[in-house]
N, C-alpha and C positions, 0 to 999 in steps of 0.2 A: 640804357642801350638805345642808340639811335637807329632809326629805320632807313633802309636804302633809298626810298623815294624822297627823303628830305635832305639828302646829302649834296653838298656842293660838288661840282664836276671833278675838281682836283682830288677830293677825298674818295669819290667813287672810283676814279682811276687808280688811286693808291690801293684800294681794296682789290680791284681786278688784278693788279700786279702781285699782291700778296697771295692770290689764289692761282697764279699762273704756273705753268709747268716749269718755266725758267727758275722761279723761286724754289720750287720743289727740288729741282736738280742742284741748284747752288747750295741749298741747305743739306742735301745729301752729301755733296762733296766736302762741305765744311765740317760736318758732324760724323760722317761714316754711317748714318742711318739710311735705310733703304726706303727713301721717300719718292723715288722716281725709277722707272724701268731702265734708264740709261746710267744709273748710278753704278760705280764699280762694284763688283761682287765682294762679299765679305771674305776676308782671308782667314778668318777664325774657323777652325775645323768644327767647333761646337756651335756653328751659326744656326739661325732659326730655320734654315732650309731642312735640316734634319728633324725639326719639330713639326713639320707639316705646314709651315708658313710661307712656302715658296711662292704661292699664288696670291698672296695678300695684296690688297689694293690700298695704297696710301690714301689718307683723307685729311681734312682739316676743318676747323671751326673758326669763325671770325666774328668779332663783335667790336663795335665802336662805342666807347663809353666816355661820359663826361663825369669828372670827379670834382665834387665841391663839398662844402660843409655838410656833415651828417651822412655822407656816402660810405659804404663798406660792403664787403661780401662775407658770406658765411661758408663754413665747411659743412657739407651735408653728406651723410653716409651713402645715400642713394645716387649721388651724382655720377652720371655715366663717364664724365671726364676724369673721375678718380679711379676708374676700374681698369685702366690700361696706361702704359707708359706714353709720354708725349713730349714733344719739343715745343715749349712755350716761347712765343715771340711777341714782344711788346714794343711798340713804337710810341714814345711819349711826345705829345705836341702841346705847345702853349703853356708849359709849366712856368709859373712865375719865378723870377730870379731869387726871390726871398724864401722859396719853399724849402723847409728844413724837415729833417726826420721827425722832429717833435710835432709837426702838423698832422702826421699820419698820412694816409694815402699811398703808403708803400706796399709792395707785394711781398708777402712773407711765405717762405716754404718751410714746412715742418714735417717730421716723420709722423706717420699715422700712430695714434695712441700715445704720443709723447708731446711734451711741452717745449722741448728744446728746439730752437730755431736753427735750421740748416743754412738758410740764405735769406738775405734781405735785398730787394731790388728797389732802390730809391728812384722816384721819377725825376728825370732831368730832361729839359726841352730838347727835342730833336735827337734823342738817344734811342738806340735800338738794343734791346736786351734779349739774349737767347739763353734759355735754361732748360736742361733736360730733366724731366720729372719722371721717376719710375713709379711703379704701382704702390710702393711703400711710402710715398711722400704726397703731400697735398699742398695747395696754395690758397691763400686768401689775401684780400686787401684790407689793411688796417683802417679803422674808422678815421675819417677826416674830421678833426676836432675844431672847436670854435676859434682856436688861435689863428686859423687862416683868414678869419674876418678882419684881422689886423693888417693884412697885406694890402688893403685898400681896394682899388678897382680890380686888380688881377687876383682873384681868389679861387680859381678853378683851373683845371687842365683836362685834356682829352688823351685817350690812348686808343690805339688800334691793337687789339689783343687777339692773337691767333694761337691755336694749338694744332700741331701737325702730328699725325699718327702714321705708323708704319703699316 
């Protein structure tokens, strides 16, 4: 994970944009989630307003990560990010053209306590992926194996990973 003070200005500006109210509103309109106070009201009579969530304040987390040989993430029981539903947004940057599924580095979504994969998000340069993750699903990034070393000079990529919460 890269620290804010070491970021190029263009990356820092992209992070500010991902945290902006405009993005919260756009994502609300695209997904129907209540991520912004100007988002249209939920037309579902069984909405969260009846459950006492009317005054909830949306939030988000953001990290910038470099993926190269031997990188991966784990699923941990105590992760706060796994305790509630979230909209995951991933912007992939600098992914080598020869990057294949066999290299690893893809984001995998699985149901808790099951081995069956629900969804695989393969990194592609300049692609933006949106995935809604409920409390019964978790995500992890598959180990980037040694086959990426055969890609030559370009053997890593970056992503800006955000999770938006209602």
